[in-house]
KOLRO-259561 format. One line per 5 residues: number of its first residue (from 1); their letters; for each residue x, z, y negated of C-alpha. Coordinates in steps of 0.001 Angstrom, whole numbers, plus 500000, padded with zeros to 6 digits. Example, Ala and Ser with C-alpha at 12.3 -4.5 7.8 and 13.67 -1.06 7.14 Angstrom:
# KOLRO-259561
1 = as = 512300/507800/504500; 513670/507140/501060
END
This chain:
# KOLRO-259561
1 = maslv = 499838/500057/499870; 502428/498963/497465; 502258/498954/493816; 502098/495297/493029; 502087/494347/489248
6 = pllws = 498541/493668/488802; 496714/496226/491050; 495701/498196/488386; 492477/496698/487302; 489170/497130/488122
11 = lawlf = 488911/496010/491584; 485060/496321/491437; 484571/492918/489863; 487062/491265/492216; 484479/491897/494965
16 = rgqgd = 481713/489599/493770; 480728/487014/495988; 482487/484137/494784; 481831/481217/497148; 485449/480921/498502
21 = lslpt = 486106/484571/499574; 484229/486521/502283; 483462/490238/501715; 485863/492840/503503; 484498/495910/504995
26 = vpdav = 485181/499207/503759; 488131/500915/505945; 487935/503526/508124; 490319/505451/506422; 487969/506050/503406
31 = lseqn = 485093/507277/505438; 486534/510293/506620; 487244/513645/505102; 488273/515727/507862; 491318/518158/507692
36 = fadeq = 491943/516664/503593; 494274/518906/502102; 494837/520351/498509; 496836/517149/497074; 498647/519501/495069
41 = tcvnc = 500193/520471/497913; 501880/517451/498308; 503676/518052/494772; 505259/521236/495830; 507236/519576/498639
46 = heqaa = 507415/515894/497801; 509086/515071/494870; 507455/511627/494819; 503904/513152/494697; 504753/514450/490793
51 = effst = 505124/511045/489776; 502739/509722/491821; 499682/511186/489941; 500689/509358/487207; 500387/505910/488706
56 = ghant = 497334/503262/488406; 496396/503668/491807; 496069/507556/491666; 493981/507117/488014; 492023/503997/489203
61 = mtpaa = 488519/505431/489054; 487581/508464/486899; 484199/509803/485902; 482378/507869/482784; 482385/511103/481071
66 = dgrvs = 486234/511738/481180; 487504/511906/477767; 490017/509390/478365; 487792/506429/479013; 484830/507627/477039
71 = eilqq = 486811/507516/473698; 487741/504145/474558; 484130/503212/475546; 482726/504115/471875; 484896/501386/470136
76 = lketl = 482633/499102/471684; 480181/499062/468787; 483396/497559/466892; 482733/494144/469316; 480809/491749/466980
81 = aaqqe = 479733/490103/470199; 478269/493275/471435; 476640/494070/468204; 475214/490574/468457; 473636/491392/471568
86 = girve = 471998/494260/470569; 474605/496610/472412; 475712/500586/471864; 476684/503108/473677; 475501/506910/473095
91 = idger = 477522/509718/474679; 475860/513337/474799; 478261/515667/476426; 478092/514285/480144; 475893/511470/479669
96 = iqair = 476903/508146/478962; 474046/505659/478102; 474321/501977/477553; 471741/500763/475468; 470282/497408/475121
101 = drdgs = 468164/496870/471748; 467270/493398/470894; 464181/491658/469674; 462219/494911/470112; 462920/495612/473775
106 = irsar = 465153/498265/474946; 466746/498822/477739; 469461/501255/479005; 471200/502294/482055; 473631/505402/482417
111 = ldwcm = 477348/504744/483017; 478520/507014/485804; 482231/505654/486335; 484900/503952/485061; 486970/501323/487315
116 = gsgnh = 490346/500544/486612; 493529/502708/485227; 493564/500868/482241; 497046/499203/483060; 495243/495988/482789
121 = artwi = 491636/496773/482228; 488616/499239/482519; 484933/498670/483656; 482141/500653/483604; 479500/501116/486357
126 = ctlpd = 475718/502386/487033; 475055/504049/490042; 471171/503141/491055; 469421/504125/494461; 467466/500821/495869
131 = sdgst = 464079/501168/497528; 465544/502125/501075; 467737/504651/499189; 471172/502926/499419; 472968/503114/496423
136 = dilef = 473544/499957/494258; 475699/499717/491394; 475101/497997/488215; 478553/496447/487047; 478393/496930/482565
141 = rwthf = 478635/493523/480872; 481699/494687/478738; 485239/495341/480131; 487964/496851/478038; 491416/495311/478325
146 = segqc = 494885/496939/477730; 496218/493195/476505; 494710/492961/472918; 493081/496632/473129; 490134/494894/473097
151 = favtp = 486294/494333/474755; 485079/491182/475705; 482529/490010/478590; 483524/491367/482331; 485261/488983/484399
156 = gqpta = 482646/486898/486825; 479668/487647/484905; 478089/484938/483015; 479190/484257/479163; 476097/484233/478127
161 = eqsgf = 473571/487025/478998; 471279/486702/481519; 467133/487742/481769; 465678/490162/483592; 465700/494043/483273
166 = fgglg = 469781/494303/483654; 470371/491108/482158; 471814/492161/478574; 473491/494869/480430; 475074/493702/483581
171 = vlfdg = 475033/492475/486898; 473361/494334/489994; 475605/494663/492762; 473811/495650/496270; 474615/498527/498529
176 = prsqr = 477161/496848/501090; 479054/495270/498138; 478825/498422/495871; 480250/500514/498716; 483312/498216/499042
181 = cfach = 484280/498496/495055; 483909/501981/495523; 486241/502030/498650; 489186/500179/496971; 489280/503129/493923
186 = asylp = 488496/506255/496139; 490308/507982/498744; 487175/509434/500293; 483370/507706/500090; 480959/509881/501929
191 = idhgr = 478266/507327/502656; 474848/508678/504636; 472377/505659/505408; 473769/503585/502735; 473778/506558/499737
196 = idese = 477113/507150/498410; 477519/510923/497801; 478582/510708/494316; 479378/514842/494132; 482162/514674/497349
201 = iragv = 483875/511309/496495; 487537/511836/496004; 488136/509323/493286; 491628/507592/493018; 493848/505963/495902
206 = tcqrc = 495829/509279/496356; 498440/510235/498921; 495823/511379/501865; 494516/507630/501676; 497696/506356/502831
211 = hgarq = 499075/508968/504325; 496254/510339/506474; 494698/513772/505981; 497236/516038/505833; 495571/519492/506068
216 = rhves = 497532/519949/509636; 500719/518831/508100; 500478/521581/505331; 499560/524669/507728; 502411/523906/510185
221 = egqqd = 504734/523436/506704; 505340/520101/507822; 506388/520406/511301; 502891/518319/512385; 504345/514976/510946
226 = afswk = 501818/512166/512353; 501416/509528/509737; 498304/507654/510439; 499331/504593/507717; 502962/504386/508909
231 = pvsrd = 503156/500556/509313; 504546/499714/512810; 505666/495913/511416; 506110/493784/508506; 502703/492253/508204
236 = davrr = 501430/495590/509113; 502569/496758/506287; 501282/493988/504419; 497682/494271/505723; 497888/497977/504269
241 = caqch = 497859/496878/500953; 495491/493760/501529; 492946/496395/502498; 492122/496183/498756; 494306/493416/497238
246 = rsade = 492889/490698/500196; 494315/489038/503158; 494814/485355/503247; 492529/485838/506582; 489861/486869/504251
251 = vdakt = 490181/483616/501968; 488746/480530/502690; 492123/478703/503915; 491162/475481/501727; 491413/477203/498518
256 = idpan = 494834/478162/499219; 496189/475589/496811; 498729/476157/493943; 496465/474724/492211; 493624/477304/492277
261 = tntvr = 494350/479879/489676; 492200/482377/491476; 494441/482968/494005; 496831/484697/491744; 493944/487621/491441
266 = fqpvg = 494970/488335/495386; 498646/489324/495187; 498882/489379/499585; 497717/485851/499758; 499897/484089/497492
271 = lsqsq = 502767/486395/498617; 502136/485158/502699; 502788/481645/501530; 505822/482094/499684; 509251/480676/501600
276 = cflks = 510768/484297/500207; 508192/485908/502539; 507979/483442/505287; 511992/483601/505948; 512550/487139/505457
281 = emrct = 511422/490590/506566; 510175/490901/502682; 507116/492962/502037; 505342/494405/499192; 507490/497521/498973
286 = tchdp = 510567/495233/499020; 509778/494885/495118; 507235/497914/494509; 507603/501515/494981; 503972/503100/495556
291 = hktmt = 504899/506289/494236; 506361/505286/490835; 504669/504039/487942; 505193/500288/487146; 507059/500767/483992
296 = sqnsg = 509499/503372/485611; 510526/500787/488093; 511355/498082/486130; 508909/495859/487824; 509382/492690/485931
301 = giwqc = 513309/492818/486462; 515924/490667/488851; 516825/493493/490831; 514163/492363/493478; 515382/488710/493655
306 = iqchs = 519198/489307/493841; 518618/491467/497139; 517991/488126/498664; 519771/485718/495990; 523148/487215/494834
311 = perdg = 525686/485361/493253; 528056/487981/494776; 527386/486700/498324; 528245/483645/500142; 525758/481619/501700
316 = dvlcs = 522514/482981/499451; 520358/480636/497846; 520681/480531/494111; 518933/479041/491366; 518929/475373/491363
321 = sgrsd = 518663/475303/487417; 521901/477731/487169; 519854/480979/485553; 520709/484314/486322; 517977/486036/484571
326 = acltc = 514616/486032/483994; 513805/484947/487621; 509878/485671/487172; 509331/483458/484240; 509830/480879/486299
331 = hmpkv = 508793/481588/489738; 506336/484060/489254; 505092/483848/485537; 501838/485550/484247; 498972/483482/484913
336 = alesp = 495885/483161/482121; 492759/483579/484108; 489402/484693/481665; 490826/485718/478259; 492140/488223/477318
341 = frltd = 493387/489087/481039; 496810/487568/482744; 498047/488664/485933; 501399/487861/487971; 501238/485003/490180
346 = hwiri = 502961/486465/493724; 503131/482779/495354; 506802/482724/494191; 507608/479217/494397; 509297/476248/492030
351 = rkgqe = 506332/474760/490358; 505832/471072/489393; 507318/470034/485980; 510194/473099/486540; 512295/471558/489621
END
């Protein structure tokens, strides 16, 4: 479960039906809380844990009433497009209400959770019971983007507001899709006959989501040390990350094409097509330490590349253009998706026009 560069935005909208993508199932690891330990105990013994709780993974889901995100939400009133659509947000203590007031018609929805750490974006959602008691979600129409520090229509949603009760407020997801959105932002997701028990959610992708429930490990003072997420192979390691970041098996093979910029959203898909990956034992953690923030590990440097492409070693393949720096600029550039949003392309290659 490596910290890929663009993993920290709101994954909820990534799992919208897009025609060329199947809907993954909720991983078993997020459905069981048996033997969960207090994660403060991880910090007490493991040096990596102290910084980990500052990473995007650990902060990829927060209650909407959290001061860090509710303060950002208040800035929506300064967005001209939202004003024109009659959208505003009212905050009263723990209650955050999104309101659409236009043409004499008032619609509202309570915003319950904020998805995304803010390293790239934050998207708010409202949870709603359907007629069967299952939990659906309304994905709010407005997302806050870190690049530009601005609000814009949530990626994947129609540019023009739609008709219907929730049309001006967002897009409704059914129960299975809602569960998948939550599952990629939580370490424990209690589901009973389709209903998500929000009071018991363990928000954020934290230590025990990847290393398994550790209560017995804590009680034995480290003697019980069977990690349920320890990869047995390179492909297994990548599949762990792909639980939320998507694998090539979950994408229509016809859409895996260098010209399809949508592939950039799913890092393991692009990575698995790369010659760097196919001709080595490269995996996500070759370049990314999941326990560190992206800024502290210099994720945009060249130290990753020279592990295999060093001018100081005979036989290594070197840059045909004679460059020895800025590798990512040519081979893994940031790709614009839906303004103002850009992601690093993990399909490592020489692009047309750059030979």
